[in-house]
C-alpha positions as semicolon CSV with decimal commas, in nm:
position;residue;x (nm);y (nm);z (nm)
1;M;1,765;-8,000;0,815
2;S;1,747;-8,159;0,460
3;I;1,981;-8,430;0,342
4;Q;2,153;-8,174;0,112
5;S;2,226;-7,961;0,426
6;T;2,363;-8,271;0,603
7;M;2,592;-8,345;0,309
8;E;2,713;-7,985;0,290
9;R;2,791;-7,994;0,661
10;I;2,995;-8,307;0,616
11;K;3,184;-8,162;0,314
12;R;3,267;-7,841;0,516
13;E;3,394;-8,051;0,806
14;L;3,598;-8,286;0,583
15;N;3,768;-7,981;0,430
16;R;3,828;-7,824;0,769
17;I;4,007;-8,150;0,874
18;L;4,245;-8,113;0,590
19;D;4,313;-7,745;0,688
20;D;4,336;-7,811;1,063
21;Y;4,582;-8,098;1,018
22;E;4,811;-7,913;0,781
23;D;4,992;-7,730;1,068
24;W;5,049;-8,060;1,246
25;F;5,216;-8,213;0,947
26;H;5,443;-7,911;0,917
27;A;5,527;-7,875;1,286
28;P;5,893;-7,894;1,383
29;V;6,017;-8,259;1,386
30;A;6,107;-8,209;1,764
31;L;5,736;-8,134;1,839
32;Q;5,607;-8,415;1,624
33;S;5,827;-8,668;1,783
34;F;5,786;-8,547;2,146
35;L;5,646;-8,827;2,365
36;P;5,424;-8,679;2,637
37;H;5,392;-8,828;2,986
38;E;5,067;-8,996;2,871
39;G;4,967;-9,100;2,531
40;W;5,117;-9,075;2,190
41;S;5,339;-8,830;2,006
42;I;5,191;-8,605;1,735
43;A;5,344;-8,822;1,475
44;Q;5,178;-9,138;1,635
45;I;4,843;-8,956;1,655
46;L;4,861;-8,864;1,279
47;E;4,939;-9,226;1,193
48;H;4,659;-9,355;1,417
49;V;4,407;-9,127;1,245
50;T;4,497;-9,253;0,903
51;L;4,489;-9,624;1,031
52;T;4,140;-9,564;1,180
53;N;4,028;-9,396;0,861
54;H;4,142;-9,699;0,662
55;F;3,915;-9,927;0,857
56;L;3,632;-9,690;0,860
57;L;3,657;-9,639;0,476
58;I;3,627;-10,018;0,435
59;L;3,272;-9,997;0,593
60;I;3,197;-9,674;0,427
61;R;3,280;-9,814;0,075
62;K;3,068;-10,122;0,151
63;G;2,779;-9,902;0,277
64;K;2,795;-9,687;-0,034
65;T;2,772;-9,998;-0,263
66;K;2,479;-10,132;-0,064
67;A;2,303;-9,791;-0,049
68;L;2,319;-9,753;-0,425
69;M;2,192;-10,110;-0,476
70;L;1,910;-10,032;-0,239
71;A;1,825;-9,698;-0,408
72;A;1,789;-9,888;-0,733
73;K;1,501;-10,097;-0,595
74;S;1,341;-9,889;-0,337
75;N;1,164;-9,547;-0,319
76;L;1,434;-9,300;-0,223
77;E;1,183;-9,012;-0,225
78;D;0,973;-9,176;0,050
79;A;1,291;-9,249;0,253
80;L;1,405;-8,889;0,220
81;N;1,056;-8,755;0,326
82;D;1,103;-8,951;0,645
83;Y;1,472;-8,835;0,695
84;H;1,551;-8,644;1,011
85;H;1,890;-8,468;1,056
86;N;2,088;-8,699;1,284
87;L;2,446;-8,583;1,285
88;G;2,421;-8,437;1,640
89;E;2,380;-8,782;1,782
90;L;2,754;-8,833;1,708
91;D;2,907;-8,506;1,821
92;Q;3,038;-8,654;2,153
93;I;3,285;-8,854;1,933
94;A;3,488;-8,541;1,881
95;E;3,540;-8,484;2,261
96;H;3,865;-8,651;2,368
97;K;3,813;-8,872;2,668
98;S;3,436;-8,821;2,652
99;F;3,374;-9,208;2,660
100;K;3,573;-9,503;2,729
101;W;3,664;-9,723;2,430
102;I;3,957;-9,969;2,396
103;R;4,081;-9,936;2,046
104;P;4,173;-10,250;1,849
105;E;4,541;-10,328;1,824
106;H;4,533;-10,293;1,446
107;M;4,470;-9,928;1,496
108;E;4,769;-9,869;1,714
109;P;5,047;-9,666;1,541
110;K;5,361;-9,854;1,478
111;G;5,580;-9,553;1,370
112;E;5,687;-9,736;1,063
113;M;5,523;-9,496;0,802
114;P;5,693;-9,168;0,713
115;L;5,500;-8,862;0,795
116;E;5,506;-8,752;0,428
117;R;5,321;-9,083;0,348
118;V;5,082;-9,026;0,640
119;H;5,018;-8,684;0,507
120;A;4,940;-8,801;0,166
121;L;4,729;-9,082;0,285
122;L;4,512;-8,849;0,498
123;R;4,458;-8,619;0,199
124;S;4,364;-8,919;-0,018
125;Q;4,129;-9,055;0,248
126;I;3,947;-8,724;0,281
127;E;3,924;-8,680;-0,093
128;E;3,778;-9,033;-0,114
129;C;3,508;-8,934;0,144
130;L;3,425;-8,630;-0,059
131;G;3,392;-8,857;-0,377
132;I;3,165;-9,098;-0,188
133;L;2,945;-8,795;-0,084
134;Q;2,925;-8,695;-0,455
135;D;2,841;-9,057;-0,554
136;L;2,554;-9,053;-0,286
137;S;2,451;-8,695;-0,370
138;N;2,081;-8,779;-0,409
139;G;2,046;-8,898;-0,046
140;E;2,107;-9,275;-0,114
141;G;2,334;-9,295;0,190
142;I;2,036;-9,294;0,429
143;L;1,921;-9,627;0,292
144;Y;2,194;-9,841;0,434
145;K;2,301;-9,852;0,801
146;T;2,594;-10,040;0,971
147;M;2,657;-10,120;1,323
148;M;2,889;-9,900;1,513
149;S;2,991;-10,031;1,850
150;V;3,183;-9,711;1,960
151;N;2,996;-9,532;2,238
152;N;2,700;-9,769;2,173
153;L;2,601;-9,564;1,875
154;G;2,414;-9,865;1,711
155;K;2,318;-9,863;1,347
156;I;2,427;-9,557;1,154
157;D;2,388;-9,456;0,793
158;V;2,667;-9,396;0,540
159;Y;2,658;-9,014;0,599
160;Q;2,690;-9,065;0,974
161;Y;2,986;-9,301;0,908
162;I;3,170;-9,038;0,710
163;Y;3,081;-8,778;0,995
164;F;3,218;-9,023;1,246
165;L;3,544;-9,028;1,050
166;V;3,552;-8,655;1,074
167;L;3,476;-8,639;1,449
168;H;3,740;-8,893;1,517
169;A;3,998;-8,676;1,342
170;K;3,861;-8,380;1,532
171;R;3,893;-8,565;1,870
172;H;4,267;-8,610;1,802
173;I;4,326;-8,246;1,737
174;A;4,246;-8,178;2,102
175;Q;4,502;-8,446;2,197
176;M;4,762;-8,295;1,972
177;I;4,699;-7,950;2,129
178;R;4,763;-8,106;2,474
179;V;5,090;-8,266;2,353
180;K;5,213;-7,939;2,213
181;A;5,125;-7,761;2,548
182;E;5,332;-8,020;2,740
183;Y;5,615;-7,990;2,488
184;E;5,618;-7,606;2,545
185;Q;5,623;-7,622;2,920
186;P;5,950;-7,510;3,060
């Protein structure tokens, strides 16, 4: 798969996240605030996703800047010739409870942000990711790698980091579906 195909896949997935999350933001307040026996409410999950995105985007922005600097002084064409599609290495991230990871306290939802703000923030974060993909549209994102400790992934490139953000959001869709199922039980 070419780098262009990789970027197209990530773009599709980013747009799908926006679509998939829309229903959760418009769910009844009683469902959004329902606290299951285990885990967070849907409102808390939505807030957590944007908190995590915030911290991932710090690294993605830094990676973009460094990748563009590297592209200015290296042979991007040679790097692209050696490129191998590598998004599949991350797919397990989307599966809820597929690995053990203790999330940092700063990614814990506090319940202080109104859902309208969380909704706008998620949309803005996804749009920023799409913009970064556009800025790295020639494949520059493969030139810079950053360490990812989650699930021992090791060093991943800027495109993989954006894909990780997508998969993290997908992971929590499964969690929200379980919360809804518990809410609907008689």
